[in-house]
C-alpha positions in Angstrom: 0.0 -0.2 -0.3 1.1 3.7 -0.3 1.0 5.4 2.8 2.4 8.2 1.0 -0.7 9.7 -1.0 -1.4 13.7 -0.7 -4.5 14.5 0.7 -6.9 14.5 -1.3 -6.0 12.6 -3.6 -8.5 10.2 -4.8 -7.3 6.3 -5.9 -8.7 4.5 -8.8 -10.4 2.0 -6.4 -12.3 5.3 -5.1 -13.3 7.1 -8.3 -16.9 6.7 -9.9 -18.9 7.7 -12.5 -20.3 10.8 -12.8 -17.8 12.6 -10.3 -17.1 15.4 -10.5 -14.7 18.4 -9.0 -13.9 21.7 -10.1 -11.8 25.1 -9.9 -12.9 28.9 -9.8 -10.1 31.3 -11.3 -9.9 35.3 -12.5 -7.8 35.0 -14.7 -5.3 37.9 -15.2 -3.0 40.3 -16.7 -0.1 38.8 -14.5 -1.2 35.6 -15.5 -1.4 36.3 -19.4 2.3 37.5 -18.8 3.7 35.1 -17.1 2.0 32.0 -20.2 3.4 34.6 -22.6 7.1 34.2 -20.9 6.4 30.8 -19.9 5.0 29.1 -23.6 6.7 31.7 -25.5 3.9 33.0 -27.6 4.2 37.0 -27.1 0.8 36.8 -29.8 0.0 40.5 -29.6 -4.0 39.2 -29.3 -3.0 38.6 -26.3 -0.5 40.8 -24.6 -1.4 44.3 -26.9 -4.0 46.5 -26.1 -4.3 49.0 -29.4 -3.6 45.5 -31.7 -6.1 43.8 -29.7 -9.1 46.2 -30.5 -8.8 45.2 -34.0 -9.5 41.9 -33.8 -12.5 39.7 -34.1 -12.2 39.6 -30.3 -12.0 43.4 -30.2 -10.1 43.2 -26.9 -7.0 41.7 -25.2 -7.7 37.6 -25.4 -6.0 35.4 -22.9 -3.9 31.8 -24.3 -6.9 29.6 -25.0 -3.7 27.4 -23.9 -4.1 29.2 -20.2 -7.6 27.7 -19.8 -7.0 24.4 -21.1 -4.0 25.1 -17.9 -6.8 25.6 -15.6 -8.0 21.7 -16.5 -5.0 20.5 -16.1 -5.2 22.0 -12.4 -8.6 20.0 -11.5 -7.4 16.7 -12.7 -3.4 17.3 -11.3 -5.2 18.8 -7.4 -8.3 17.2 -6.8 -9.1 13.9 -9.3 -8.0 12.0 -9.3 -5.1 14.4 -7.8 -1.3 14.0 -6.9 0.6 11.7 -9.0 -2.3 11.5 -11.6 -0.7 10.8 -15.3 -2.2 12.7 -18.7 -2.9 10.1 -21.9 -4.8 12.3 -23.4 -7.2 15.6 -23.8 -9.1 16.7 -26.9 -10.4 20.5 -26.3 -12.3 22.7 -28.3 -12.3 26.4 -27.9 -15.8 28.0 -27.9 -15.3 31.8 -27.6 -12.9 33.9 -26.0 -11.2 34.8 -22.0 -10.8 37.9 -21.2 -8.3 39.3 -18.1 -10.3 39.7 -15.3 -13.0 36.7 -16.2 -13.8 34.4 -14.1 -14.0 31.1 -15.0 -15.2 28.0 -13.6 -13.2 24.9 -14.5 -14.8 21.5 -13.7 -13.9 18.2 -14.7 -17.1 14.5 -14.2 -16.1 11.5 -14.3 -17.7 9.7 -17.7 -15.6 6.5 -18.1 -13.0 4.0 -15.5 -11.2 1.3 -16.4 -10.0 -0.2 -13.0 -7.4 -2.5 -14.4 -5.6 0.3 -16.6 -6.4 2.3 -14.2 -8.1 4.9 -16.7 -10.0 7.5 -16.0 -11.6 9.1 -18.8 -13.0 12.5 -18.1 -15.5 16.2 -19.5 -14.5 18.6 -18.7 -15.5 22.5 -19.6 -14.6 26.1 -18.3 -17.2 28.4 -18.3 -17.8 32.3 -17.7 -20.6 33.7 -16.6 -22.2 30.7 -17.1 -21.1 30.8 -20.8 -18.9 27.3 -22.1 -16.0 28.4 -23.6 -13.9 25.6 -23.3 -15.0 21.8 -23.8 -13.3 18.6 -23.8 -12.1 15.1 -22.6 -9.4 14.2 -21.5 -7.7 10.4 -20.4 -5.9 9.8 -17.3 -4.2 7.3 -15.6 -4.9 7.5 -12.0 -2.9 6.9 -8.6 -3.5 3.3 -7.1 -2.9 1.7 -3.0 -1.3 -1.2 -4.8 1.5 -1.9 -6.3 1.6 -2.5 -10.0 
């Protein structure tokens, strides 16, 4: 048995269909600037007010992958939590996230393969109740048993 699992980690043996977890986060200018530095994506639609004003978005928007990173945070911190291994992720971006938006990111268990420690998750992000991102993830969950 693994006795050193972090508090909040949900092992494959305890995951149930329909389980959900979420976070809420306000996306700040600092978040966008830091993401640009880490990712090296300096597209001016994210960083330059004057440039972004003349785009179809009529203002700056957050990087889509910054929003997707909130899904990763829910998976890595809550469901299943620490020790989870990402296997795949599909994403569809439906609307922009702007600086100052409060993003609600949620994952929901839609499939479980206990023998392979696989968990399929429905993923979504919303701003003001409107979906801005949807997708699915497949992860390998931690286990209380050694392989």
